[in-house]
N, C-alpha and C positions, 0 to 999 in steps of 0.2 A: 698420665695415662690410665683408663679404666678399664678392668676385664673383669666380667662377671662370671663366677663359676658356682653353682649352686648344688649342693647335694645334701644327704640327709646327716644328722649330727651323730658322733659316736665318741663317746671317750675313750682315749686310748694311752699309750706310752711314747714318747719321742725318744728317737734314737737317731744319731747321723751313723753309718755303719760301713768301715770299709773303703772310704774314698779315694785312696791310694792302693792300687791293686795290680797285680800283674795279670790277674785273669780278666780277660775283656768281658766287659758287663755286656748283657743282653739287652735289645730292645724290642719291643712289641712288633711283629714280623719277623724276627730273626729266627733262625732253625738253632736249636740247642746242638752242641758238639756231640760228637759219637761217644768221648768220655763223659758226659753227662751221665749215659747210660751205664758203662762199663767199669767206672771207677769204684772201687768197694767202700762203702762207708758202714759207719756205727749205727746200727738199729737197735733199739730198747725194746724187746718183745719178751713178754712174760715177765717183766722186772731183770730179763738179763742182756748185755749187750752182745750180739751178734753182728759179724761182718757180712753185708751182701750188697751186692750192686742194684740198679735201678732195671736190669732186663727185663724183670717179671711186671714192668709196667709199660714197657714200648709197645706202639701199637695200637695204644688206646688213649683217649683224653686224660690228660692228669692235672690236679689240682695241688698245688704246693701251698702249704700253710706254714709261716713262719709265724712262731712263737717264742716264749721264755717262761720259766716258772715263775716269776716275779709279775706276768702280765693276767692281770684279772679278768680284763676283757676276751683274752685268750683261752681261759680255763672256764669262763661260763660258756662260752660258745662249743666247746668240746663235746656236749651231749647231742646238740643239733646235728652236728659235724659228723658225729657216729651214726646219727639214725640217717642222713644222707648218704653216707657211704653203705649203708646197709640196702637203702632204697634203691641206688643207683648200682649196685654190683654188678660187674661182669660189663658196665656199660662205662665206666667212669672210676679211675682211682684219687684217693687222696691221701696225701702223705705230709705228713707232720715232720718241720725241722726246727732245730732251736741250735743255738750256739753253747747253751748251758752243758757243761761238762756232766759224764756220765755219774758223778757222786751226786751231782745237784739234782739231776732227773730220776735217778732210782730211789732219792730220798722223797719227793714229790710222788713217786709212784707208789710208795709205801704209806702215804700219809693219806689222811681224811681229805686234803685237797683236791685229790684224782677223783673227778666224778665218774670216770670209765674202768675202775678198776682193773682187772685182770685183761680187759680188751683194750688198754691204753698202748700205743705204739708210737714210737718218733726215732727219727735220726737225732743222734745226740752229737754234740761237741763238731758241730759242722763251722767249717769256714770257707770252702769253695764254693758252696751253694748261695752264700750271701755275699760272697764277692761277684758271684755270676748276675744275681739276680739284685741290685742295689735297692734299699727302701730306707725311709726314715721312721718308720714307727711300724708296732705290731699292735695286732694281727696284719698280716699282708698275704695277698695271695696271688699266685701267678698261677694263670691258666694257659695250659699247654694242649694243643690238639693232637689227634691221632698222628699226625704226620712230625710231631716232634717242634711245629712251630708255636712260638709263643705268641698268643693270641690277645691277652690282657693281664693288667694288673692292675689289682682293687685292693680295698680296705676288705677287714674281715666280714662287714655286716654285709658284704655283696653274695656270701655264701649261701645260697636259698634254693629252693627246690625248683623255683622260676627260672632262676639265672643257669642253673645246671640245664634244665631242659632247653634254654635258648642257647646255652654253650652247644651242645648236643647236635643242634641243629644248625649251627653255625649262625645265630642269630645273637649272641651275647651285647646287647646296648648299652653298657657301661663304660663311661670315660675314663681311659686308662690313667693310673697315677704318673707324677712327675717327681723325678728323684732329686731333690734339692742338695745339692754340692757342697759341703761346708768350704767355709772362705771364699764364695764364688757366689757373683751377683745371683738374683732369683731368675729361673726359667733359663739358665746357661749352665753348661757343663765345663765352660773356663771362662775366666776373666779376658776381656778384651784386650790387646795388646795395647799399651801406653794409655791404659784408662787412666782418667783423672779424677771423674767422678761418676755417679749413677743413682739414679732416682726410679723408682716402682712405686705405684699405687693401686693396688687391687682392691674392687668390692664385691664380695662374695666370696662364700667359704672355700678354700682351696683345699681339696682332700688329700689325705695322706701326711699333714705335716699339723704340729701343735706346740711349736717351741717358739721363743723369742732368744735373741742373742746377739753379743757382739762378736764380729767377725773381722780378720785381717788379712790380708795377702802380701803384707812387707810395705808397698807402696801407699796402700789405701787401708782406712779402717771402715767398716760399715756396720751399720745395727739394723737388725731385720726385727718385727714384729710381727709375728703371724696370726691370722684368725681371731680378731678381737673387735670389741665395740669401739667406735672411735671415743667413745667418753673412757675407756679405760686407756687406750692409746695416748691420750692427751694427758692422763693422770701421771702416767708413767713416766713421760718427758719433761712434766711440771715439777715431778718430785726431785728429778734430776738438776732443774734449772733454779729451783725457788726453795730456798731452806724453810721458809714460812709456810709451804704448800699443806693442805690437808684435803682430804674429801671435803669438807665442809666448807673450804673455801673456793668450791666449782660451783660456778653459775651459769645457768643458760637463761640468755635474755630472748627467747621464745618457746613458745610450747611444745613441746617434743612429742609429734605425730608421726616423724618419719623413721623414728628407730635410732636415734643417736646414742642414746642410753643402752638400747636394746639389752635388757637385764635377762630375758628369756634365751639369749644367745641365737636368734634366729640366722641360719645361714646367709640369708640375702643381707644381713644386716651386719656382717662380720667384716672386719678390713685386715688389708696386709699391707705393710710399708716396708721399703727397702732403700736405704739410703747409704751412700757411699762417700768418703771425701777423703782427701790426700793426708797422709799421717799427720802432717803438721797442722790439721786443722781439726784433728780427732776431739780434742777438749770443747770444740765446737758443735759437735755430732747432734747433742740433744736438741739443741736451740735451732741447728739448720734443720732436722727433720720437722718440729713443730712448724717453721716457716714453709717448709715443703707442704705440710699437711693445709695449712691455712691458705695457700694458692691453689690447691686442687682438690680438695676435698667437698669443698660447696660450704664449710664452716670455717671461722676464723676465732682464735682465742688470741685473748691479751688480756694484760695485766692492768685492772683498773682500780682505783681507789673507790669504793662505793659505802655509803653508810649502812650497815648492818647488824643485824641483832647476834649478841654474840654470848658465850659464857665466860666469866671470870672466876679463876679459882683464887681466894683471898684467904688471907691468914690472919687470925686473931689471937694471939697468944693467951689473952687472958680469958679466952674461952675454953681453952683446952683442959681436958681432965686426963690425956695420955700425953706421955713424952714424944713427940714428933721428930725431934734429934737424933740420930742414929747412934746406937751403941758400939758400933764398928761390927765386924765379921764377915763373912764371904757374901759379897752382894748377890741379890737373888731378886728376880721381877719374873714372875709368871701370871702377870696380867688378873684381871678379874674373875676369879674362881674360886670355889668353895675350899679355904684352907688355905689359900694362897699366900705366900710372904712377900713384901717388899722390903728389900733391907739393904741399907747402906745404897741407897740410890739418889740421883740428882731429882729436883721437883720436875724436869724436863720429862724425865721418862714417865712420870705420874700423868702428865699432861697427855703425852703420847698413849696411854692406857685408855685413858678418858675418852680420847678422841676415835678409839677403836670400839667403843659402846655403840650397840646399833642405834639406840635411842637417841645419842648426842645428833642433833640436827644444824648446831651451830658452831663457829669456830669458838675454841676453848683457848683462852688466854691466860697467861700466867701473870696475875697481881699479888703473888704472895710475897714476892721480894725477899725469897730466904737464901743465905748465904751458906747454908749448910746440908749437906747430904741429911736424908730422911730416912724412917722403918715406919712401916703400915702393916697391920693384919688386913689384906683383902678378901673380898668373899665375891659370890656372883650377886652383881645387880642388874635390876631390870628397868629401873625409870632413876629420874632425878631425884625422887624422895629417898630411894633406897640408896644411892650415891651419897647424899647428904648424910645420911643417918650413918653410914659407914665414916665419912670425913670427919664430921663435928666433932666428935671425941677429941681429937687432934687439931682442933683449932682451923681446920680447913672448911672451907664452904664455897659450892658453886652459886653465883647469883648472875641473873638475867641483867643485859644491859646492851645498849647500842654504842657503836663506834665506827668512825672512819677506818677503813681496813683494805689492804690490797688484796683483791680476788682476781680467779682467773675467770673471766667473762668469756663465754662461746656464743658467737653471734652466727646466724644463719645468711649466706651470701648467696648461695644459689637457689631459687624458689622451686626449683624442678628436683632437686636431689630428696 
């Protein structure tokens, strides 16, 4: 199944909030209960918390903005939100809401991180509103009309002058966000009774979510990967399946003109896959997910032995001017950074660090045949010359070669994809 959903890209923080709750969550089209207006809430105003209800907002359109003190996009959007609040004063109200407690928000209020100064206000230490309006990430907006009816739920970047004008005229045309329930199949609020397996593949960015996770409902285990390019998804699956896999052992046998790699994260080139299997097959989940992608994405990945260019890490002790064998001590590995230490480590960890260097285009193979742990002084390196200059004093060297090697090769199976 393919479902295409395309919207603008926004960097946000991902949360699962209050999946199980005695409060009935509201959907678009529902009217807020009377208690929404009458329940006392903790408002931080002028740096102090006072109890007030929402009666002052009844009868006019209202936007609820869910945020948190750790949410950088939320804080960056505050000045524009304040500008819009002043621009539409008397026509619409905007109320900020956070689950953060009074101490956290008061500290934020008094800090340089607060872009509004004394104009900052928010409901703090909230539980009920977060249960009433379920959402997966913040900033999250709930649009309520003057009759108290929920008209939309959107990401934070939907807060604009044009959209507020559209909301006031009853013509806000933004697709509402879907809440993704934890431990539940995608796009459903509960798992089907007797569910044995479930597979779903969506092409196009799904707004309101940006996480990947394993899930379980007891009888089934699922893995969902949200909003990523196919190359990234295949790489995640391959790392779980093949101990030898690295980015350098990923090969396309076609020219990528359709966005398989999608390095710029274009929304229409992002994919979401949700696969559930019986609990007893949980160890096969990544393998079965790759099989499902192969059958439905228009691409197919398979392990093939190919003759490929490689780098080999070799050890010539006669060339060494510094001791490579460890002197012991607390293990440390901070990678290739200025002043970094590589202490009491296996050679395999050095191979991994080398493969993480941006200039390494070929697979790196361990040809050093060391049977001891090692110490090195590392530094930032920008090319192969610099890497060898760092390794050579220890008798280590990177040499280029060719070898028959297992590679994950992706082929295009759907000409229209």
